[in-house]
N, C-alpha and C positions, 0 to 999 in steps of 0.2 A: 629464232630462240623463242621457246614457248612462254607465252605469258604466265604470271603467277595465278591469273583466274583461269582456270581451264577453260578453254576454247571450244565449249561445247555449244555456244549460241553465237549466231550472227546478229549482233546487237546493233541498232540504230544508234548513232552518234548523238545521242540526247540525255542529259544529265537533269534529273528533275530534284529541285529543292525543296519544294513546298506545293500543297494543294489547298482546294477548298470546294468542296461540292463536286461538281462534275469537271473541273478543272485543275490542271497541272501547271506549275511555273517551273522553268529551267533555271539553272544557274545563273545564267546571263539574262534573265528577265523576259523570255518568251514564254507566252500563254498558249496551252494547248487544251483543246476540249476533249476529255478522255472518254473516246468511246470503245474503248478497250476494256478499262476495269480491270486490268491486271490480269488479262482471260478471264472473265467475267466473275472477278473474285472480289474486288472492291465494291461490295454491293451497296453501301451507303454513303459511297463516294469517298472524299478525302476531307481530313478534319472535322468528321462529325462529331460535335461536342459530347454528346451521349456516349458514344464508343470511345471516344478518345477520353473522357472521365472516367469511364469503368476501367480501361487498361491501367490507366495512371495509378488510381485508387487501391485495385488489387496488387499491382507492383510494388506498391509501398508496404505492403503487408505481407504477402508470400508470393513468390512466383511458382515454385515448382515444389511438390513433397514426393511423388512418385505414387504409385497405386497400390502401394505396400499399406496405405492408411486411407482412411474416409475421405472424400472430397466433396465438402457441402455443394461447392459451385458445379459439379458434375452431377450429383444428385439431383439438384433443381433443374439443371437442363436436360436431363434425361426425362424428368417427369413431363417438362413442359412439352418437349417432343412426342411424347407418347399420347398427351391430351390431345397434340394436334394432327396427328397422323394414325395410320393404320397398326402401328407398332405398339407392342409391349413390352419391349427393352430395346436399350441402346447400348452399343460399345462405342467408345470415342479412341480416336487414332490419329494420324498426323496430317495426312493427305488423301487424296482421292484415290491415287494407285494403292495405296494401304486399305483404304475403305473397301476396294473392290476385291483384293486379296482376301481380306476378312470374310467378305460376302461369299466368295466362291469357297472358302473352307468352310464356313457355316453350311453350305449347300450339301457339301460332300460328308461332313460330319453327320448332319441330319439323316443322311440316306445311310450312312453306316451305322448309326445306334438305333436305327429302326428296322434293321435286319434286312438291308438291301445294300450291301458294301459294294457290290459289282455295279452300281449306279454313281460313277464319278464324273461322267462327260457332261459338259455344259454346251449348249447351242448359244452361238453368237451370230452376230450380222455383218456382212460385207460393210465396210465404210465405217465400221465403230472405230472408237478410241476409248480403250479402258486403263491406260497408264504405261508406264516406262519399265517397271519390273521385268523380270525374265517370263513368270506367269501372264501378267498383264498384257505383255508385248504378244504371246501366244493366243490370249483371248482377243486382242485387237486383230491380231492376222494380216496386218499390213506388210508386205514383203520389203519394203523400205526400210521399215524400223527394225525388222527381224535380222536383215542382212549382218552377216560378220559376228553374230552372236551364238554362233553354236546351234545345236538341235533345238527344234521347237519343242516347247514343255507340251505333255501329251495331254488331252482331255477337253479341247475344244473343237468344235465343229462349225462351220460358218456355211451361213446360208443368205441368199438375197433378202434385203430390207424390204419390207412390207409384203411379203410373198407367204402366205398362209400354206399354200401346197407344200412349198420347200421346207418349211418348219415340220409339217405333218410327216414329210417323207424322212427327215432327219431325226426324228425320235425313234430311237431304239432300247434295247434293254438295258445297255449301259447308262442311258441319258439320265441326268440327275435334276436337270433342270433348264432354263432359258434365262439368259442376261440380255438386256436390251436397255439402250438410252432413249427415252421417251423423244428426246431432240438430240440427233447426232449433231455435236459442235464440230470438232476437228474434221469430221467427215463430210462436211459441206453444208451444216446448219440444215439438215434434213428431219423434217419431223415425222414420228410414226402416225401412221393413220390411225384416228381414234378407234374406228371398227378394228384396226388391226390389233391394238391393245387388248381390247375387250375379245378378241378371238384367241389371242395367247392365254388369257386368264382362263379362259373355258378348256382350253386344250391340256393346259396344266392340271386342271382338276381333272378331266379325263383321264389323265395317264397317271395322275397321282405323283407329279412331278413339281418342281418348285419353280416360282416365277420370281427373277430378280431384277429389279429398275436400277441403273446407274443414272442417278440423278446429282452427279459432281459438279455438272455444267448447267444444265437446266433447271435445277431446284433451288431452293431456298429464295421463293419469290420471283424469280427470272421470267416465269411464263405468266405471272398476274395470278397464279395459286401459289400456296406455299410449295407444292412439288406437281410436276408438270403433268404426271399419270392422273392426277385428281381430275382434270379435264373430261378423261375416258370414263368416270365413274366407278374404276375398277380399283382394287387393292392387290399389292404384290405381297410375297411371303416376305421378301427381305429386300433393303435397298441401301444404297451407299449415298451419303452427301459429302460435300467438302468445298473447297473454293468459297462462296459466298457467304457461309455458314457463320464465320466470325469476322465478316467484314475485311478479311485480308490478313488476319492471324491465321499463320498455320494451324489448319485443323480439319479432321475427317471424322465420319460416323457411318457406324454400321445400325441401322433400324430393322428389327426384325419382331415377327409374331412369335407367340410364346413357343409354339411347336418347333421353331427353329432356334430361337435364342437358348431355350433350356439345355441344348447340346454342347455349348460353348461352357463346360464347366472350369474351375480352377485348374490351372495348367494346360488347358487346351489353346489357349491364344492369349496374347498380352503385347504391352507395349511400354515404352519408359516415359516417353513424352505426352502420350494420348490423355487427354482428359485433364489437364493440368488446371491448377486455381486460375492462372492467367488465361489459358486458351478459352475456359469456359466462363470466366467472366465477359471476355468479349463477345462470346456467341450469346449468353443471355441477355447482352446490351442490344445485339443485331434482333433477335427475338422480341424484345420489349418493342422496337419500332416497327418490325414486320406485323406483329399481331395487333397492332394498334388498329381500331376499327376504320376502315375505308382505304388502309394503307396499299393493300394488294389490289383493290377494285380501281385505285389510282394507277397504280402499276398497269393496270390493263388497258385504261383508258390511254395513257399517254403511247403504249404500245401500237394500239389500232391507229390513233392518229399518224404515229411516224410512219406505219407500214403504209397508210394512204399516201402519205407526201413522198415517199421512197417509190412506190407503184406510179407516182406520176413523173417523178424524176426519170424512172428507168423507160416509161413511154416517151419521155422528150429526147434521152439519148440512147435509142435502141441499138446503135453502132458500138456502144460502150458497156451498157448494163441491159442484159437479156431479161431479168425477172427478180423478183422479191421471193424469199422463202423464209420459213422460220417460225418462230413462237414469241410472244410476249416480247420482252427485251432482250431477246436472242434472235438477231436477224440477220439475213445474208443477202449479199447481192451476187446473183450469179453474172458472171464478167463475159464480155466477149472480147475485150482487150486482156492482156495477163493481170490478174488480181494484184500482182505486187506493183505493176504500173499505177494503177487507181490507189493502191495504197500509200505510194509514196508521192502522187499528186495532191492526195488528200492530206496527208502529213505536211506538205508545203504550204497548204493552206490552212493549217494549224488543227486538224482533225487527226487524231489517233485510232486508229482502227486494227484489226487482225486478219491475217490470211486464214483460209481453210481450204480443205480438200474440194474438187470439182470445180476448180477455179473461182471459189466464191471469196467476197470480203466480207467478213464477218462484223457485225456490230452488235456490242454488249455493253451499253453505258451502264452507269451506276443507276439503282433503283430508284435515287432520288433526283434525277435529272429534271428538269423543268420545262415548259412549254416554250421558253425562251431559249434554252439550251437546245432543245429538238430544232427550232427554227434555223438556228445559227449552224448545225450540223448540215441541214439540209442546204443551206446556201453554199456552205464550204464544200459539199458534195458536188453541188452544180458547177462551181467554178473547177473543181478537179475534173470532172467529167468534160468540161470544155477543153481542159488542158491534155486529155486522153483521146479525144477524136481520131480515130486512123486517118493518116494521110494518104494520099494516092499510092498506090501500089503497096501498101503494107499490108503483110498476112497477119490477121487477127489470130489470138489462141481459140483453139476449139474447146 
């Protein structure tokens, strides 16, 4: 008999009652160090006093009014994001998939309104993940996710990641733009080469097409900059954000230059819940913390230290961990054993993590982790690796 809660997830048998900082506590009192952060979403960890206070105060006043009326909290948040990024205007929604849908619609609408309606195709990359809607499944291009859902939505072309020759070969008279994650999260924690991002900006300028960045997972401070593309020194034309933007409260955003944003006029796009007073109060609280002097530099420092310690761990257990990859506090352990095996061993030691493609174990802790948290995580992973050392005659995962 099917359960009341639709079985779309293989859930771990853990029930969390409360948390603090980077730690979660189960209903039966067990403590876990959270290096998954709700899939890179609980950016300020658990029970952060400023975030909790902002949500509680706003909830006591008004939670939702709809976008039929002005929302001062959204106006303030948009102004702050514009001031901190390349963007001239921001649209708020509810999730990363919605933000990516909005971004692709904005790219197509821009081409249509500037006399190029034949340009509607978007170049995407192998290993990408852009969401679970029908269109974003097609943008992702993963056959496993597409299976069983009927015809693929037209308009997306896929090329190898970090391959500029393939990008140039794919550009045609119907190309509207390019969509890329600066760090592929689900696809195996694979960062784009900084020179590749610079070359994408140049080729978009050369052909008069748009550059879109999917920063749903790698944005909002996770790389040590507010957005990961900033490490390359280039700017996109349009960008999506979500996950950590409101510290765990559901929210997404499309950030765009004026030449893109001006085409989303009244009636062309919309949302019921997006940009609510409560969501924007949460996101403003997150920005209060992230924009504090020194916060992002501290994220970068902790990330570099964690990278060094993980590299040492990989060298110690080459029969379990092949290497380390990623950027900032979005890190991956390329596994020799099945990544699920290392994940389960880490959970048994009290460390929560996430699997990713290419047999990678993903580590995406809250940005507020301490040095002591990192040291404990390394100790837990070392014990987990000891559990996973292949026995005689065992066939390791490729």
